[in-house]
LUMZA-600345 format. One record per residue (C-alpha): residue in one letter; x, y, z. Coordinates in pm, whole numbers, padded with zeros to 5 digits, always signed. Example, Ala and Ser with C-alpha at 12.3 -4.5 7.8 and 13.67 -1.06 7.14 Angstrom:
BEGIN
A+01230-00450+00780 S+01367-00106+00714 
***
This chain:
BEGIN
M+09642+11143+09663 R+09739+11327+09983 L+09374+11336+10097 K+09337+10964+10027 A+09653+10890+10225 D+09535+11104+10519 L+09198+10927+10523 T+09379+10593+10515 L+09586+10693+10820 F+09264+10808+10990 A+09125+10456+10938 V+09449+10311+11079 A+09406+10523+11394 A+09058+10376+11438 I+09189+10020+11396 W+09478+10073+11637 G+09253+10236+11896 T+09022+09937+11915 A+09317+09695+11910 F+09450+09840+12238 I+09195+09617+12412 S+09373+09306+12276 Q+09704+09431+12418 S+09538+09485+12756 I+09418+09123+12750 A+09772+08997+12686 A+09904+09220+12964 Q+09661+09059+13208 Y+09840+08730+13140 Q+10185+08897+13170 L+10248+08810+12806 A+10463+09035+12586 Y+10722+08884+12354 L+10532+08569+12252 F+10217+08777+12205 N+10400+09022+11980 G+10600+08754+11801 V+10312+08525+11708 S+10094+08822+11611 F+10353+08973+11377 I+10455+08644+11217 L+10089+08549+11162 A+10027+08890+11002 S+10326+08838+10771 V+10194+08496+10666 I+09849+08645+10599 L+10001+08912+10373 F+10226+08676+10180 P+09966+08575+09913 F+09903+08944+09838 I+10265+09029+09758 P+10302+09106+09384 R+10503+08834+09215 K+10659+09054+08946 G+11019+09151+09007 K+11247+09053+09292 I+11303+09241+09616 R+11606+09468+09592 S+11885+09460+09849 A+11799+09816+09957 Q+11446+09703+10045 W+11578+09413+10251 L+11792+09661+10442 W+11521+09915+10520 M+11239+09674+10595 T+11470+09478+10827 L+11566+09800+11003 A+11197+09896+11027 G+11125+09553+11175 I+11401+09591+11435 I+11264+09932+11539 L+10913+09787+11548 F+11037+09502+11770 I+11193+09745+12019 A+10890+09976+12023 T+10630+09700+12067 A+10839+09512+12326 L+10889+09824+12538 Q+10523+09915+12510 Q+10390+09570+12604 V+10640+09504+12887 G+10580+09853+13021 I+10206+09787+13049 F+10287+09520+13311 T+10397+09783+13563 T+10204+10093+13467 K+09847+10201+13416 V+09693+10164+13071 A+09617+10538+13090 N+09986+10617+13146 A+10087+10385+12861 G+09841+10550+12626 F+09962+10901+12706 L+10335+10826+12704 T+10313+10626+12380 S+10129+10918+12216 L+10437+11133+12273 Y+10572+10992+11946 T+10398+11298+11801 V+10653+11509+11990 F+10957+11300+11905 T+10887+11255+11531 P+10953+11616+11417 F+11264+11640+11636 I+11403+11314+11499 L+11353+11460+11151 W+11534+11774+11265 V+11830+11583+11412 L+11872+11321+11139 F+11763+11510+10828 H+11798+11876+10932 E+11429+11938+10861 K+11332+12215+11099 P+10970+12181+11222 H+10719+12430+11084 W+10582+12652+11359 L+10234+12508+11297 D+10381+12160+11355 V+10505+12273+11696 V+10161+12412+11787 A+09979+12103+11660 V+10215+11860+11834 T+10185+12052+12161 G+09808+12049+12131 A+09796+11677+12054 S+10017+11602+12356 L+09798+11812+12585 G+09487+11643+12449 A+09639+11298+12499 Y+09732+11389+12856 L+09376+11499+12940 L+09220+11204+12760 S+09445+10931+12897 T+09493+11051+13255 A+09191+11280+13311 G+09442+11539+13430 S+09587+11318+13703 F+09920+11155+13615 Q+10081+10931+13876 I+10430+10803+13794 Q+10453+10423+13765 P+10756+10190+13728 G+10677+10104+13367 D+10653+10466+13253 T+11021+10484+13158 L+10981+10191+12918 E+10674+10353+12761 L+10858+10683+12716 I+11162+10519+12554 G+10923+10319+12338 A+10764+10644+12216 V+11105+10752+12083 F+11126+10433+11878 W+10768+10478+11754 G+10874+10822+11632 L+11181+10672+11465 H+10958+10414+11296 F+10742+10694+11152 V+11053+10861+11014 V+11190+10542+10855 L+10858+10466+10688 G+10812+10821+10569 K+11164+10854+10429 F+11240+10509+10292 A+10935+10277+10272 S+10785+10498+10000 R+11059+10379+09763 F+10936+10020+09768 E+10626+09808+09706 P+10418+09852+10025 V+10277+09500+10083 S+10612+09324+10058 F+10771+09593+10273 A+10502+09552+10538 A+10531+09173+10538 G+10909+09195+10563 Q+10911+09428+10862 F+10646+09214+11034 L+10858+08902+10986 A+11174+09070+11117 G+10998+09218+11420 G+10805+08898+11483 L+11111+08672+11479 L+11298+08896+11723 N+10999+08901+11958 L+10960+08524+11923 F+11326+08459+12012 M+11288+08675+12323 G+10963+08500+12411 L+11114+08153+12384 A+11398+08267+12610 F+11196+08442+12881 E+10835+08321+12857 H+10653+07988+12845 T+10462+07882+12534 S+10183+07752+12761 M+10096+08118+12825 L+09950+08128+12474 A+09689+07861+12553 P+09404+08062+12716 L+09122+08139+12472 P+09122+08514+12548 V+09492+08528+12454 L+09435+08337+12130 G+09149+08570+12043 A+09363+08875+12119 I+09645+08740+11899 L+09410+08671+11609 Y+09250+09016+11632 R+09583+09193+11655 A+09741+08991+11373 V+09455+09046+11129 F+09340+09399+11210 S+09602+09594+11406 I+09907+09455+11224 G+09795+09290+10899 I+09558+09569+10796 G+09665+09862+11016 Y+10043+09860+10973 T+10017+09773+10604 L+09787+10070+10542 Q+10031+10282+10743 V+10314+10189+10507 W+10099+10291+10208 G+09966+10606+10372 Q+10310+10734+10463 R+10412+10718+10098 H+10212+11038+10053 T+10192+11196+10401 P+10495+11354+10577 P+10605+11175+10899 T+10503+11456+11138 D+10157+11491+10981 A+10117+11111+10984 A+10207+11098+11354 L+09950+11366+11432 I+09673+11185+11242 L+09760+10857+11410 S+09749+11027+11751 L+09372+10992+11706 E+09439+10632+11811 A+09401+10752+12170 V+09058+10896+12091 F+08939+10575+11929 A+09082+10371+12219 A+08878+10580+12464 L+08565+10546+12250 A+08616+10168+12227 A+08654+10146+12605 W+08335+10353+12643 L+08132+10147+12394 I+08269+09797+12458 L+08396+09803+12816 K+08132+10055+12938 Q+08401+10280+13085 I+08294+10635+13170 L+08434+10929+12974 L+08472+11234+13198 P+08416+11587+13060 I+08791+11657+13085 Q+08857+11349+12870 V+08605+11465+12610 L+08791+11798+12608 G+09112+11604+12543 C+08948+11435+12243 L+08842+11771+12101 I+09192+11916+12146 I+09347+11622+11958 F+09096+11664+11675 A+09181+12036+11662 A+09554+11957+11646 V+09502+11716+11358 A+09285+11972+11178 L+09562+12230+11224 S+09814+11995+11063 Q+09580+11957+10765 F+09548+12336+10741 K+09926+12362+10738 G+09946+12112+10454 Q+09695+12305+10244 T+09871+12635+10322 L+10209+12503+10205 E+10059+12351+09890 T+09887+12677+09788 S+10164+12919+09892 P+10366+13074+09607 Q+10713+12932+09556 G+11001+13178+09558 
***
């Protein structure tokens, strides 16, 4: 089951990587909250027919999926608004630092000290993301602070899903967190943005793609995958999102991948492989 969950998260990384293009389109129109809000609410509506009808949702599930939705709202809002005043490369690298924050959030909140292989793998993934996203040249931009704070909330989201979402039915949990995050984004959008900004066809296409693939499929599979994969390992696997984003830009947008960026891809793959080796080592080690 662990292998199946890891492969599922690998597929999620691929989906999220290609979906970064849709977020870039919305950023070109200076659209954040309405883009996030409509996308998440649409994804929740799409999932609704697939929610099992047997049994009612417990109060504990309402609590944790609402909390997950609030964290998701903060993370996505910071990420999208930050893109307005930073480079996409900076946003990609700084967001990927959730791999660093996840094990330390676990340490602070649950007293789970990171395994030394986790520290090595996380360091490697961060280095790889830096080389891949910035080609070794990082220039500080105004929106970088928002992206960095957002990475903390992405890490917190991994921890919440890993620790609590596994207790509940995954489709209803996913739909619930989408609805909570979507409504909060929508309220902010109605307060600070104009609904006419949703009219351009590229924006509508970006919303549809993100709602169906990135959120509807991607985040739902994440909820299921993290039922069987520890938060730190899940964060490392999903750091491959940066690799798939670069490949999508190369294939679709015809952007050039420099040798140093290819090296970054290889380092991220090596870090993920190391996390898998750690998992197998712990499973086969004798228990005292």
